[in-house]
Structures are given as structure tokens and as C-alpha cells.
DOKEVEX-217451 format. One record per residue (C-alpha): x, y, z. Coordinates in steps of 0.2 Angstrom, whole numbers, plus 5000, padded with zeros to 4 digits. Each point is the difference from the previous one (the first is absolute). Last residue first. Layout:
% residues N
XYZ/...
***
This chain:
% residues 383
504150325018/499849835008/501049924985/500049824994/501449934989/499549824996/500649825001/501650065008/501649894996/501650045010/501649924994/501550015011/501649964990/501749965009/501749994991/501249904990/500449865013/498149965001/498450085006/498250004994/498850075012/498150005000/498650115004/498149984995/498650135001/498249995001/499050175000/499550105015/501750045007/500450045018/499949825007/500849944984/501650105004/500249925017/499649834993/501450024986/501350065013/499549855012/500149884985/501850064995/500649995018/499349825002/500749954983/501850055005/500750164992/500849974983/501949985000/501150144995/501349984986/499850174993/499150084985/498450055010/498450004990/498450075006/498549954989/498350074999/498549934991/498350084998/498449934995/498550054990/501049964984/501849995005/500650175004/501950005003/501350045014/501849985002/501150055014/501949974998/501449985012/501849984997/501449935011/501450115005/501749954991/501349945013/501550115000/499950025019/498849885007/498250065002/499550045018/499449875012/498549895001/499449874986/498749905008/498750145001/500450064983/498549934991/498950035015/500450184999/499450014982/498549905004/499650115015/500150154989/498949934986/498649955012/499550155011/498450054992/499149894987/500250104983/499050144992/500550044982/500450184999/501749974991/499249894987/499950134987/501950035002/500349834991/501149885011/501849975002/500750085016/501849975003/500450015019/501650085006/501549955011/499549825000/500249925017/501549925008/499550085017/500750145010/500550144988/498649954988/498750015013/499650194998/499950004981/499149845000/498650075011/499850154989/499849894985/498849885008/498950155006/500050084983/499549844992/498649985013/499450184996/499949974981/499249835002/498750075011/499750005019/498850055013/500250025018/499650185000/500950065016/501449875002/500450014981/500550185003/501549945010/500849894987/500450124987/500650145011/500949875011/500949934985/500550174994/500850045017/501049844999/500650034983/500650185005/500949935015/500949874989/500450134987/500850125014/501049865008/500749934983/501650105000/500549935017/500550135013/500449865013/498750075012/498850034986/500149824994/499849945018/498450115002/499349934983/500349825006/499250045017/498550084990/499849844989/500149895016/498650105008/499050004984/500149814998/499649975018/498550134999/499349924985/498949865008/498850125008/499850094984/499549844991/498749985013/499450174997/499949964981/499049855004/498850105010/499850124987/499749874987/498749925012/499150175001/500150024981/499349824998/498650035012/499650174992/499949914983/498949865007/498850135008/499950094983/499649844991/498749965014/499350184998/499949984981/499149835001/498850075013/499750144988/499649884986/498949895011/499050165005/499850054982/499449834995/498850005014/499450174996/499749954982/499049845005/499050105012/499650144988/499649874986/498749925012/499350165006/499750064982/499349834995/498850005014/499450184995/499949944982/499049855005/498750115009/500050154989/499649914983/498349925006/499750165010/500150114985/498849884991/498850015014/500150195000/499750014981/498549895002/499350115014/500450164991/499049944985/500550014982/498849904990/500149824999/500849924985/499149874989/498450095001/498649885005/499149874989/500449855011/501449954988/500850175002/500049985019/500849834998/501350084988/500450135013/500249875014/501249904989/501050164998/499950114985/501450094990/499250134989/501650094997/499250175004/499049935015/501649925007/501050164998/498650115008/500149905016/501949974999/500550185003/499050045015/500249835007/501950015000/500050185007/498949945015/501149845002/501650115000/499350125012/499549865012/501649914999/501050165003/498950045015/500349835007/501950024997/500050175009/499049935014/501249865003/501550124999/499250115013/499749855011/501849975001/501350084989/500050144987/501550024989/499050004984/500649884986/498649885002/498750135000/500750094985/500149834990/498349945005/499050134990/501049994984/499849805001/498249995003/499650044982/501049844996/498849895011/498550084992/500749964982/500349825005/498349985008/499350074983/501149894989/499649835006/498149995004/499650144987/501049904986/499249845005/498350084999/500350074983/500749834995/498549895006/499050014984/498249975004/499149854992/499449925016/499950125015/501650025010/499949915017/501649904997/500950164998/499950035018/501549895003/501150144992/499850095016/501649955008/500950054984/499650195003/500750015018/501549904995/500450114985/499850165010/501149935015/501349944988/500150174991/500150095017/501549895006/500950014983/500050195002/500849985016/501349884993/500450124986/500350155012/499150165001/501250145006/499450124986/498350015008/500750045017/501150144993/498550074990/499150015016/501450085010/500250134987/498250045000/500050015019/501450135000/501849975004/501250085013/499949865012/499949814998/499549875013/500949844998/498949854993/500650024982/501850005005/499849835008/499549924983/498749875002/
***
């Protein structure tokens, strides 16, 4: 059941709401009523054994099958407005019962003259004819009320049953949405905590960078101003992530590039980061606080500033969509060993805790460089 059909609507009249309810009929709902009509009619086929000899059973079979089916279909336009109404509790029960009664009365009012025009008798009508009585009884309010009651009782039960099933499905859907939202909020909170944890580990790096910049200014070094600008840019990129706790491929790339710009004067790290991925992937969500620790781990065992005349290593970030998955590779063209297995597993476990889909992280390192490969089974979004 569509949640939008249960919400109260304003600014539209009763005819508009009625037409909207009729147009909202779903195939499965129509199938329910068809099955009820056929089942009700087929349950009386056993009475054909009482037909008088020599009488064709086909008109009676047509009445036993088609008339309940038509009566069931006539109930549909009465059930839809009641089912789509936002009323709850006893008011909704009364509304469904009233719709069932109105549908039963309308069905009998239409089917009585139709049966007489088509001359489709029941077994009882043929028995009356065999006894010399008119095949069809005259219109009487008592007979009409009895037929209405015969239709009303199963119709009311069916209306209530359909409503209970629809409400249960709607509640299950809403519960699923709330659970998904709760998981998103939990992941965002964890991402914010991870960002705050990373911020607690950064002061030493920032303090040493500030000391280096102060010394560069003291000796009137030409690189003092660019280094201070790089540090300011890094702070502008990193600090907002402490508030929102979310990250994407584009923001992580900018964070890595800003960190490299600050660290290049103290560590043998690449001066820039080459980004190799389609612009459309920039908004792809990523596990928080994973790429920067990977980059830092790659140079953890290579302290010291780059030697004079020694070419700076190169770094490249590659990303590609792979079916429903996503693969990210951080390549560092420098002889840096991979982090130990325990460190790599800890990073992967921390990322998995804030990520709904399975992920895999591996590192391939040799004399030519280090390559971190992150494989995500999907790219979920909490937006």
C-alpha cells in the first residue's frame, strides 16, 4: 500500500479524491477480488448434482461462476475510497463496513435485473419451475435484503482482511525505512567520531609544521609563505569534516592533496596527487578516514625530508565503477613497504564499522612502489 495514499490531502475536493483512489488500483488488489469472486462461485458447484434430469447445466454454471465474480468486481470501486482514506481506529472499521454494505446493495441492485434478462437460473429456480412455480421469484424486499446480507458479510470480512494486510505491509515498509535511516545516522555519527579521533592525532603533525614554518620565516626563506598557505588550506579542508562526518571521493582527494602539500617539506612524500577518475564519480560516498591513514602509513617508516636532488615520489588515486561495486587504488611510486597485516586489518575493520556494504582492503608493495586497493561491494548513500 502506497504511503502517499494514506496521507491526508488538502486543497482537493471529494470528487478529486474519489477519482484519485480509483486510479490507484493495483493489479494485485484487483486479483484479490477476482479470486474471492471465483472462489465463492466455485464453492457452490456441488449443487449441480441436484439438477433435474434433462436440464442443461450451463446457464446455472454461468450464474454460479460469473455472478459472484461480477458482484466481487462491483465491490472494488466502493472499497478503494475506504482503503485509501486516512481514518484510523474504530472510524476506519466503520468506514470499511459502510463501503462493504454500499457495494453489496449496489451489486444486488444491478445483478437482479441482469440475471432475469439473461435467464440464468440457480438450482433452486429450476426446482421451483419443476413444481409449476415461476422460475424467478418476484421482487421482494426480504429476498433482496437476504441477498445483500449474503454479499455483505464476506465482503466486510474481506475488506477488513485486506486492510490489515495492507497496514502490516505499510508498517513493515516504514520500519525498514526507519531502520535504514537509523543505520545511516549511526554511520554518520561513527564517521564524525573517527574524524574527531583523527583530529586528536594531528596536533603533533600540525605543531611540527608550524615550527618549520616559523623557522622558515626566521631565516626569510622563500618557501615560508607558500608553506603557510598550504597549512591554512589543509585546515580549511579538514576542519569541516569534523562537523559533518561524511566523505566522498572528491572530498577525500582534496584532503589527501592538502595533506601532501603540507607534509612534503618534512617527509619524502609526493608533492601533488594525481587524480585519475571520471568526474561523475566525485560524489561517490566512501568509508570515512581511510585514505589519509593509508597514505600516512605508507610513509611511516620513511621519516625525514627528501634528499637534495632526489626526485619526489609520485602518487596517483584511481577509481572506477565495476558493476554494482566500486574499486579505488592509491598508488605511490616509491620504495615504501606495505603496513604490517595487523595495521591493515585494523584500518579495514574501522572502515567496515562505518560502512554498510562489504569491503576489502589489500596492499601490494615492492621496490617500485606501493599500491593500496580498496574494493567496495556497493556504493550506498544516506542522502
